[in-house]
C-alpha positions in Angstrom: 33.5 30.8 -113.7 36.7 28.1 -114.9 38.3 29.1 -117.8 37.3 25.8 -119.6 33.7 25.9 -118.6 33.4 29.2 -120.4 35.2 27.8 -123.6 32.6 25.3 -123.7 29.5 27.5 -123.0 31.1 29.7 -125.8 30.8 26.8 -128.1 27.1 26.5 -127.0 26.0 29.7 -127.7 27.9 30.0 -131.1 26.7 26.6 -132.5 24.4 26.8 -134.9 23.8 23.2 -136.5 23.1 19.7 -134.6 26.0 18.8 -135.5 28.1 22.0 -133.6 25.5 20.7 -130.7 27.4 17.2 -130.8 30.5 18.4 -130.8 30.0 19.9 -127.5 28.6 17.3 -126.1 31.7 15.4 -126.9 34.0 18.4 -125.8 31.8 17.7 -122.2 32.4 14.2 -122.3 36.3 14.9 -122.9 36.6 17.8 -120.4 35.0 15.9 -117.3 37.0 13.1 -118.2 34.1 10.5 -118.2 32.3 7.9 -120.4 29.3 10.1 -122.2 27.5 13.2 -121.9 23.7 13.4 -123.7 21.6 16.2 -124.2 18.2 14.8 -125.5 15.1 16.9 -125.6 11.5 16.5 -127.3 10.1 19.4 -128.6 6.6 21.2 -128.1 5.4 19.1 -131.3 6.7 15.7 -129.8 9.5 15.3 -132.0 12.4 13.6 -130.6 16.1 15.2 -131.3 19.5 13.9 -129.6 22.9 14.5 -129.2 25.4 12.9 -127.4 28.5 10.0 -127.1 26.5 6.9 -126.4 26.9 4.3 -129.1 24.4 3.8 -131.6 24.1 0.3 -130.7 23.0 0.9 -127.5 20.7 3.4 -128.7 19.2 1.1 -131.0 18.9 -1.7 -128.4 16.9 0.9 -126.3 14.5 1.7 -128.7 14.0 -1.9 -130.1 13.6 -3.4 -126.2 11.3 -0.7 -125.7 13.4 0.4 -122.4 11.6 4.0 -122.7 8.5 2.0 -120.7 10.6 1.4 -117.8 13.6 3.2 -117.3 13.8 4.4 -113.9 15.8 7.8 -115.1 12.9 8.8 -117.3 10.5 7.7 -114.8 12.2 10.0 -112.1 13.0 13.0 -114.1 10.2 13.4 -115.9 8.0 15.2 -112.7 11.1 16.7 -111.1 12.8 20.0 -111.7 15.8 19.1 -109.6 19.0 17.1 -110.9 19.4 13.5 -109.4 22.1 11.2 -109.0 21.0 7.8 -110.9 21.5 6.2 -107.4 18.2 8.2 -106.2 16.0 6.1 -108.8 14.4 2.9 -108.1 16.1 0.1 -110.1 14.5 -2.7 -107.5 11.9 -4.0 -110.4 13.5 -7.3 -112.5 13.1 -5.0 -115.6 15.0 -2.3 -114.3 17.8 -4.0 -113.4 17.9 -6.2 -116.6 17.8 -2.8 -118.5 20.8 -1.7 -116.4 23.3 -4.8 -117.2 22.3 -4.4 -120.7 23.2 -0.8 -120.6 26.6 -1.6 -118.7 27.0 -4.2 -121.5 26.8 -1.9 -124.3 29.2 0.8 -123.0 27.9 2.8 -120.3 29.0 3.2 -116.8 27.3 2.3 -113.3 26.9 5.9 -112.7 24.6 8.6 -113.8 23.1 12.3 -113.3 20.7 13.8 -115.1 19.3 17.4 -115.1 15.5 17.5 -116.0 14.5 20.7 -118.1 10.9 22.0 -119.1 10.4 24.5 -121.4 7.7 26.0 -122.6 4.6 24.2 -124.5 5.6 21.1 -123.4 9.4 21.2 -124.3 11.0 18.1 -122.5 15.0 17.8 -122.1 17.5 15.8 -120.2 21.1 16.3 -120.1 23.0 13.7 -118.5 26.5 12.6 -117.7 27.5 8.7 -117.3 30.7 7.1 -115.8 31.9 4.2 -114.3 33.1 4.7 -110.4 32.6 3.9 -107.2 29.7 5.8 -105.4 31.8 8.2 -103.2 33.9 8.9 -106.4 30.6 9.8 -108.1 29.2 11.7 -105.4 32.5 13.8 -104.8 32.6 14.8 -108.7 29.0 15.7 -108.6 29.7 17.6 -105.3 32.5 19.5 -107.3 30.6 19.8 -110.3 26.8 20.6 -110.0 26.8 24.1 -110.5 28.3 24.2 -113.7 26.8 21.4 -114.9 23.4 22.8 -114.3 24.6 25.9 -116.1 25.7 23.6 -118.9 22.3 21.9 -118.8 20.6 25.4 -119.5 22.2 26.7 -122.1 21.9 23.2 -124.2 18.3 24.0 -123.7 18.5 27.7 -124.4 20.4 26.8 -127.6 17.6 23.9 -128.8 14.7 26.4 -128.1 16.7 28.7 -130.3 16.8 26.1 -133.0 12.9 25.4 -132.6 12.1 28.8 -133.1 14.7 29.3 -136.1 13.7 25.8 -137.7 16.4 26.2 -140.1 19.2 24.2 -138.4 16.6 21.5 -137.8 15.3 21.4 -141.0 18.3 21.6 -143.2 21.5 20.2 -142.1 24.1 19.6 -144.9 25.2 16.2 -145.0 28.5 15.1 -147.2 28.1 13.0 -150.5 29.1 10.2 -149.2 26.7 10.8 -146.0 23.8 10.7 -148.3 24.6 7.9 -150.6 24.7 6.0 -147.5 21.5 7.2 -145.9 20.1 6.5 -149.2 21.1 3.2 -149.4 19.7 2.3 -146.0 16.8 4.5 -147.0 16.4 1.7 -150.2 16.2 -1.4 -147.7 19.7 -2.3 -147.7 21.6 -3.8 -144.7 24.9 -2.0 -143.9 27.1 -4.7 -145.8 25.0 -4.4 -148.7 25.5 -0.4 -148.7 29.2 -1.0 -148.3 29.6 -3.3 -150.8 27.5 -0.8 -153.4 29.3 2.3 -152.5 32.8 0.4 -152.8 33.9 0.8 -149.4 34.5 -1.0 -146.1 31.4 -1.7 -143.9 33.7 0.0 -140.6 34.0 2.8 -143.2 30.0 3.2 -143.7 29.3 2.8 -140.0 31.2 5.9 -139.8 29.0 8.1 -142.6 25.8 6.8 -141.1 26.8 7.7 -137.3 28.0 11.3 -138.9 24.9 11.4 -140.6 22.6 10.7 -137.6 24.2 13.3 -135.6 23.8 16.0 -137.8 20.3 15.1 -138.3 19.9 14.9 -134.8 18.4 11.4 -134.8 17.7 9.3 -132.0 18.9 5.9 -134.0 19.6 4.8 -137.4 15.7 4.1 -138.6 15.2 7.9 -136.9 17.7 9.2 -139.3 16.6 7.9 -142.5 13.0 9.1 -141.7 14.2 12.4 -141.1 16.3 12.9 -144.0 13.4 11.6 -146.3 11.0 13.9 -144.2 12.9 16.8 -144.6 14.0 15.9 -148.5 17.3 16.0 -147.6 17.0 12.5 -149.9 14.4 11.1 -152.4 14.1 7.2 -152.9 
């Protein structure tokens, strides 16, 4: 085991919040020099959580277009237990091709590698790496790193299951005053521009606060973050 992998595993094992989990996905991305690293899971109650480096614009777009219904990666991984190169999936349908081109427009790379994970009582997760390169380069990357990536995927899932059993890290994330104020403005129905004006900060700055809050809450997108903040009592409107 390399020193770098051991450092990543140590960070994962010591993670106590969703924010910590988010930080590890960023460390994985940086260590492997790829565009994105994402860990997304559905717990035994059907609630979704996410940690990763996809931009919030793409996540919102994915949900808005309901790409979940047509995503070859989701369909390809749900019934399997082994890792898969995205090139192995069926992208031949018109909808799948449109989704792929849309993803490229939102900063995703043309290559992907996803590891499906199945836990107790219906828990399902995906650990995904995404990059932009030629097919032979990506295949060489997978061949060189697949063992380490599988180890990382299972450690991510082990930590998620610990969170579910303990519940506290999922139920009570700590948001900063500015993050709380930003999310509260959105919960009141204000746009980002209106919220920025009310708080006396730039729209760029409020996007940073909202994105930070989203990661801490393990939310899939901004709407999900607001819902989670309301349901856990972190904010009251």
